[in-house]
C-alpha positions in Angstrom: 44.8 76.3 -40.8 47.1 74.8 -38.2 46.3 71.3 -39.4 47.3 72.2 -43.0 50.6 73.7 -41.9 51.4 70.7 -39.8 50.6 68.4 -42.8 52.9 70.4 -45.1 55.7 70.3 -42.5 55.4 66.5 -42.3 55.0 66.0 -46.0 58.0 68.1 -47.1 60.6 66.0 -45.1 59.1 62.8 -46.3 59.3 63.9 -49.9 63.0 65.0 -49.4 63.7 61.7 -47.8 62.2 59.8 -50.7 64.1 61.9 -53.2 67.3 61.2 -51.3 66.7 57.5 -51.3 66.0 57.6 -55.0 69.3 59.4 -55.7 71.2 57.0 -53.4 69.7 54.0 -55.2 70.7 55.6 -58.6 74.3 56.2 -57.4 74.5 52.6 -56.1 73.3 51.2 -59.5 75.7 53.5 -61.5 78.9 51.5 -60.9 77.2 48.2 -61.8 75.9 49.7 -65.1 79.5 50.9 -65.8 80.8 47.4 -65.1 78.2 45.9 -67.5 79.2 48.3 -70.2 82.9 47.6 -69.8 82.3 43.8 -69.7 82.5 43.7 -73.5 86.2 44.6 -73.3 88.8 42.5 -71.5 92.4 43.8 -70.9 95.2 41.5 -70.0 98.9 41.7 -69.2 101.1 38.8 -70.3 104.6 38.4 -68.8 106.7 35.8 -70.6 109.7 34.9 -72.7 110.9 35.8 -76.2 112.8 33.3 -78.3 114.5 34.8 -81.3 116.3 33.1 -84.3 118.1 35.3 -86.8 119.9 34.2 -90.0 123.3 35.8 -90.5 124.5 34.4 -93.8 124.6 30.6 -93.2 124.8 30.9 -89.4 121.7 31.0 -87.2 122.0 33.2 -84.0 119.6 32.6 -81.1 118.6 34.8 -78.2 116.2 34.7 -75.3 114.9 37.6 -73.1 112.0 38.4 -70.9 109.2 40.7 -72.1 105.5 41.6 -71.8 102.5 41.9 -74.1 99.4 43.9 -73.2 96.3 42.5 -74.9 92.8 44.1 -75.2 90.0 41.9 -76.5 86.7 43.4 -77.6 83.6 41.2 -77.7 80.5 41.5 -79.7 77.8 39.2 -78.4 80.4 36.9 -77.0 82.3 36.7 -80.3 85.7 38.3 -80.6 85.6 41.4 -82.9 88.9 43.1 -82.2 92.2 42.5 -80.6 94.8 45.1 -79.8 98.4 44.3 -78.6 101.3 46.4 -77.3 104.7 44.6 -77.0 107.3 45.5 -74.4 110.8 44.2 -75.4 113.7 44.9 -73.1 111.7 47.7 -71.4 111.1 49.3 -74.8 107.6 49.8 -76.1 107.2 48.5 -79.7 104.6 49.5 -82.3 101.0 48.6 -81.3 99.1 46.0 -83.3 95.4 46.2 -84.2 93.4 43.3 -85.6 89.7 43.9 -86.6 87.5 41.0 -87.6 85.7 41.2 -91.0 87.3 44.4 -92.0 87.6 44.8 -95.8 91.2 44.4 -96.9 92.6 46.1 -100.0 93.6 43.8 -102.9 97.3 44.4 -102.3 97.1 44.7 -98.4 97.6 42.4 -95.5 95.6 39.2 -95.2 94.1 38.8 -91.7 92.1 35.8 -90.6 90.1 35.2 -87.3 89.3 31.7 -86.2 87.5 31.1 -82.9 86.4 28.0 -81.0 84.9 27.5 -77.5 88.4 27.4 -76.0 90.8 29.2 -78.4 91.2 32.2 -80.6 93.6 32.2 -83.6 94.6 35.2 -85.6 96.9 35.0 -88.6 98.3 37.9 -90.6 100.3 37.7 -93.8 101.9 40.6 -95.7 104.1 40.5 -98.8 106.2 43.1 -100.7 108.5 43.1 -103.7 108.3 41.1 -106.9 107.9 37.3 -107.1 111.2 35.6 -107.8 112.6 32.0 -108.1 114.8 31.1 -105.2 116.2 28.2 -103.1 113.7 27.7 -100.3 114.8 25.0 -97.8 115.0 21.7 -99.5 113.3 23.0 -102.6 115.9 24.1 -105.1 113.9 26.4 -107.3 110.5 27.8 -106.2 108.6 31.0 -106.8 108.4 33.1 -103.7 107.9 36.8 -102.8 111.0 38.9 -102.2 109.8 39.8 -98.7 107.1 38.1 -96.6 106.0 38.5 -93.0 103.8 36.0 -91.2 102.3 36.5 -87.8 100.2 34.0 -85.8 98.5 34.6 -82.5 97.0 31.8 -80.3 95.0 32.7 -77.2 93.5 30.2 -74.8 90.1 31.6 -73.8 90.0 29.5 -70.6 93.5 29.7 -69.1 94.7 33.0 -70.7 97.8 31.4 -72.2 99.0 33.4 -75.2 101.5 32.5 -78.0 102.6 35.0 -80.6 104.7 33.7 -83.6 106.5 35.8 -86.2 108.3 34.8 -89.3 110.2 37.1 -91.6 111.3 35.8 -95.0 113.7 37.6 -97.3 115.2 36.6 -100.6 119.0 37.4 -100.8 121.8 36.6 -103.2 123.8 33.6 -102.2 127.2 32.3 -103.6 127.5 28.5 -103.1 130.9 27.1 -102.4 132.9 26.7 -105.6 130.2 28.4 -107.7 131.2 31.2 -110.1 127.9 33.1 -109.9 125.4 33.8 -107.1 121.9 32.4 -106.8 118.8 33.7 -104.9 118.0 32.0 -101.6 115.3 32.6 -99.1 116.3 33.3 -95.5 114.0 33.4 -92.5 114.1 35.0 -89.1 111.8 33.7 -86.3 110.5 35.2 -83.1 108.2 33.4 -80.6 106.6 34.9 -77.4 104.8 32.7 -74.9 103.2 33.8 -71.6 100.4 33.4 -69.1 98.1 36.4 -69.0 96.3 38.0 -66.0 93.2 40.1 -66.4 93.8 43.7 -65.5 91.5 45.4 -63.0 88.9 47.4 -64.8 88.6 51.1 -64.0 85.1 52.4 -63.0 85.9 56.1 -63.6 
């Protein structure tokens, strides 16, 4: 009887010790599993420079200022499936941008295109509104063009983290040439460019 009690007294601490080691190993493995799960999403902060050109009648105004862009890239099997961006201009947060690859677009909606290579990612977005009209467009005297058109192009270097975001806004306005008795329609364009080097943000584990 004494031998059985001694065996139980020895076995119980051993079992508790083994259970403690199992729980410890599980806790040690948990952060690594979280890191692996989060590895499909990369978040970056990009501090750089904005260059802006605005058409004011026949005069072009230019401006430069510092800013930031926060970028989140989601990967699906190593391929980019989604990109989200938040712009900070003059310490003011702008509307967030969301680009999803292979999402079905409505017939009259924005056109979004993803192009990837081993070193680069390109995203282009084009949206139009208003009727098609004939207007002066650069050196072309009379071409058909949408009343309003917005183009956006993103280029991200997958190796260095260098990002470039390019915006073009086109708008058809009435224009009265010098000496003319009636106005004509002319296409005006505003341009904004952001360039920066990005740093990967530290991933949170909990």
